[in-house]
Every structure is written in C-alpha cells, then in structure tokens.
N, C-alpha and C positions, 0 to 999 in steps of 0.2 A: 579513438576515444571511446568511453563507455559512460553510460548514464543509469543510475538508479533512484527511483524506478522510471521506467519509460512512460508511465502514465501516472498523473498525480491530480490533486485538486487544489483549489485556492486555499491559502493559509499553510500549506505543507513546504517541505524542503526537498530539493534534488541535490545528489551528490553526483560530481562529474570527475571521471578519472582521466589523466593525461599522461601518457608514457613518453618520456624524452630518452631516446636510445642513441648511444654514441659508440656502439660496439664496432662500427665501420671505420672509426678514426684510428689511424695507424701512427702518423708522423706530424700531425698538426691539431690545433685545438680550435674550437668554435665558441662564439659568444653572441648567439642570436638575440634578437629583441623578440619576445614572445608575448602575444596577446591571446588570452582565453576570455570569452564572454558569451552572453545569451542575448538573442534577438527575439523579442515576442511578436505575436501575430500583427501588432500594429507597426512593427518597424522600430520600436523603441530598443535601445541596446543597454545592457548593464554589463560593464567589464568586471571580471572577477580577478584577473591577473595581468599585469603589464610590467615585465621585468627583463633584464638580461639574464641568461642562464648559460653557465659556463660547462662546456663539454671538453674534457681532457682526453688525449690519445691514450690508447691502451698499450699496456707493457707488451712487447714482442713475445712470441711464443718460444719456449726453449724445446728445441726438437728431441733432445736426449733426457729430458726430465722423466724421472721414474714415478713421481707422484704428481698429479695435477695441482697446480698452485692456485690457491684461493684468489679470486679476481674481484669478487663483489661482496658487499654486505648482504645479509640475508633480507630477502623481501617477503614480509607477511602479507600476502595477497587475499582478499576475500574470495570465496567460492563464486560469488555472484559475478566476479570479474571474469573468471575462467568460463563460466556458463555463458558469458556474454560474448566470448570469443568464438563460441560454437553456434551462434545464431546471427541473423541479420543478413543482409544483401552482401555479396561478394567477399564472405568471411571464409567459407569452408575451405576454399582453395588456398587461402592464406594461413590456414591454422597453424601449420608447422613453424612458419616463420614467425607468427605472433607469440607462440608458446616459447620460442627460442629467445624472443626479445624480452619475456617477462622478467627473467632473472637479470639480464645485462642492462635492462632499462632502469630509468629513474622515475618513480611514480609520484605524480602530484595528484591531490585531491581538493576539489572545490566545491562549496555548497552554495546553492542558489535558492533563496527564499522566495516562494510564490506569494505575493501579497494577497490579502483577503478579497481585494477588488480588481486582481489581475484579469486581463482579457483571456477569454478562453480560446483553445485552439492549439495550433502546432508552434512549439518553440524551437528555434535553430541555435545550434552552438556555432560560435566564431572561434576558430582555431588558426592563428596566424604565426607563422615563423618567418622573420625577416632577417636574411643573411646575404650581407654585400650587395643590397639593393634589390635582391631577389626574394619574392614571396612564395613561401612553400605552404600548402594547405594540408589539412588532415587527410590520411590515407583512408580513413573510415567516413569521410564526409557524407556519403549516402546514407548512413545510419546516425549521424550526429543531430539528433532531435528528440524531443519528448512532447507529450500532449498534456495540456491541462483540461480536465473534463468537468461537466456537471449535468446531471440528469435530474429532472424533477417530475412531478405527476400532478394531475388535476382529476376531477371526477366528473365525467359527462353524465348528462341524464341517463337514468337506467331504463333500459328497454325490457321487452318480454323475454329477451335472451339472457337476462341476468345481469349481475354487476360487472362493471367494466372499470378499468384505470386507464387514464390517458398519459402515456410516457412521453416526455418532452426532452429531446436532446438540445441542450442550449449551446453546445459547441458546434462550430462550423465543420468539425472534422467528424469522421466516422467514429462511433463509440460502441464497443462490444458490451453487451448486458447479458444478465441472467435472471430468469424469473423461477422462483422456487415456490411451489405449491404444497402446502403442509396439511396433512390429514392425520387426526388422532386414532391410535388403533388400540388394541387391547393392552391392558396392564400400562398405561401411560406411554406406550410406544408411539413413534411418529414415522409415517411413511410419506415420502415426497416424490413429486414429479417436477421435471425440470425442463425449461426452454432456453436455449442460448442462441442469441443472434446480434446482429450489428444494427444500430440505429444510424441512419444517414445523417449528415450534418444538417442540424435544424429540424430534424424530422419528429413528427407527432404520430404516435402509434397507439392505438386502443388495444388492450390486453384483457381478455375475460379472467375474471377472478373466480376460478373453478373450485376453490378450497375455502374452508373457513379462515384460513390464515395464509397470506401470500407475501412474498418479499421480493423486492428488486435489489439485485447486487450489481455493482459496476466498479470501475477503476481497479481492475484485477481482483474484484471481490472485497476490497477493503471498505467500500461504501455500502450500507445496507439501509434500505427504505422499506418500512412497512406499508404494503398496499392495502390499507384500511381506511375507508372514509371516516373522518372525524374520530379517528382512534385516539384514545388517551395514552399516557405513558404506560410502560410495561413495568411489572414488578418481579423482583428476583431476590432470592434468599442471599443474605451476605454471605459470600462465598468464603470468608475468613472466619466464619463461625462453625465450630465443630458440633455435629449431631451425636448424641449418645442415647440410644434406645435400650432399655434394660429388658430383662426376660419377662417381667410382668407387663410390659407394654409402655411404661412411663418413658417420656421423651424429654431430654434435656439439651438445651443449648448452651454451649460453652465458648465464651470469648478468649482467644488464645492470650491477649495481652492482659486479662484480669482473672482474678482468683474468684470468679463467681459464675453461677449457671442460673439458667432460667428453666423452670418445670413448666411444660406446656400443657394445658388441660385440653379437652377435645376440640373447642373452637379455634384455639391458636394453633393447635397441632394440624388441623385440617387446613387452616390458612397457610401455615409454613409449607406443607406439602403442595399446595396449589401454586405457591410463588416460584415457578419453574422459569421464569423469564418471559413467558407468553401470557401471564395473568394481566388482565386489565380490569380497571375499577368498575366499569360498567357491567361486568359479569358477576359482580358480588352482591349479596344481600345486604340490607341496611345494616344489620348486626355485624356482618364481616367488615364493613367499611369502617365501622367504629374500632374494631380489632386491628385492622391494617393501620390506622393512624398511630395506635399505640406501639406497634411493632416498628413502624417507621421512626418514631421518636426514640425508641430504644436502640436504633441502628441494627436491628435484626433483619429487616427487609430494605431493600434499596429500590428507588424509583429509577427507571431506565428509559432515556428518551433517544431513539434513534433519529438520524437525519431525515428530514421530510421535505 
C-alpha cells in the first residue's frame, strides 16, 4: 500500500493506494472479502472499503506467439506511487517484484479526511484480505501509516541574548521542522540561513530569532508560521494584476478581467513596490496606511495571514 502524503495536518485529506494483484492465478478464481481502513492514535477505526473483490485466472501463455498479446488495460499511475516504491522499509529488495505488479495489478484509491479536531500522532492502515477463513495482511505493513502533525509557538520572556520563539510539538510523535531566517540585501534581494531538525513528541524548544524576519516550516514545508511576536497580517500585491511601466516612469496597473487601468502616483507606487508579501502594517507611516486601505478596497493589494 502507499499513502500520499505521509505527513498531514488536521482538516486535510490523505489518499491511500491498494494494489490487488492476481497475476499468479492460473486455473482458479478468488473472491476474497477485503477490508481497508484507518486506525487513529486513540484506537478508533474508520473503514473505507469492505467488499468482495473478484480475481479471475489469467489466460495461458502461447509459446509460439510471434507478438505478445495484450493482457491488461493500461494503468495510469501517478509518479508519486513509483517514488513510494523506492522508499521505506524493506522495499528496495522487492522493487523488481513491485514494478512488475504495477501493470498486472488492479489499483484502488481511497481518501481519508482528517477531521479538524482529529487526534495528533500516528495513524495506521488496516488492510485485511479474508480467503477461505485465512487472513492475509499487507506486504508493506511496516510502512502502512501516516502522521497528523501540529506545531505551534509561544513567546517567552526576552533576555539579554535577544528575542526567542518557543516551538511546541503538539504531536506525541517526532516532527521534522525547518527554521528560515531572512535578511534583506541590496536591491531588494533576500539572503537566508536555515536550521533543520526534529522535535521530539511533545517537545518544547526555544529558538533564537537572529533575523528581522523568521519562519517556521513543517509538514513537509506545507505549513508556514511567521515567528514574529504580535505580528499582524502581511500584504502582497494582487498577483493577477499586470504592471505596465512606461519609459517616462509612469506606472499602470491593469486587471485582466476588466478594460481599465490604474495610474499610480508616487505614494501609491511606493506602497505597491513595498507589498512584496513581507510588508506589515506596523512598518507603515500614517499616510501609507490610508493608501493601503484604498488599495485593499480596489483589490490591488491582498491581506495574507499565515497559520499562527
């Protein structure tokens, strides 16, 4: 079985792949009772599939056939599935067998929605094939699991050593995290320094904030948390608005869906250039805040709130 992604958060959906292979059947059929489900960290089970699955024997080989005969319908498999066969415990030595089974197998896909209030931690897959009173389990049972993660931060009292953020792993399982420290360079360029490490289950860890802007990334870098105490929303230019700058220096904003343009005078132009996604309201002058409200109302600038 394969799971995508292996790490997720509350409120998201996980896709589970199961391959039913009957290439070894020669002169008999099977009709097993199959159960596919998910067991959460508290032991609660959600069943995704409980049905009989028919497996028919394969046509005998023709030894004198000049051209190989088509036996299977084409299987359009995601590249993620192939990548999964290359990773995980006890899989590399079985790679050839698994790759051969991809085309001959029958592929099933199930989705599991993780509730907003779902328990954090390790979720295990249930894969049962019942045949003639015998129970057969998944060959990939050692890797049939995924994690639901959550990392948050608090702000401890600041010391003479500078500002810090307190990272809290709310999951009982280890959680990989990445800290990115951002510094402004010349001509608007940004340089970064990175820390990558694991938080133990339930661990709290203080991180020095060594740059003006710092971010925490986790859940395979899909979840982003600004490490800024009392930070407001960020503001970013509407990425669907086209910018036209003429040789005389005039700047126009053009909305793709409308036959109209906005000409920006100096104050609006400066604010437009500042709204790079890192702009925060507390860094603006009083006059700029008034212009910001106007540009928000015209849908030229968007307010962006990262998870906190």
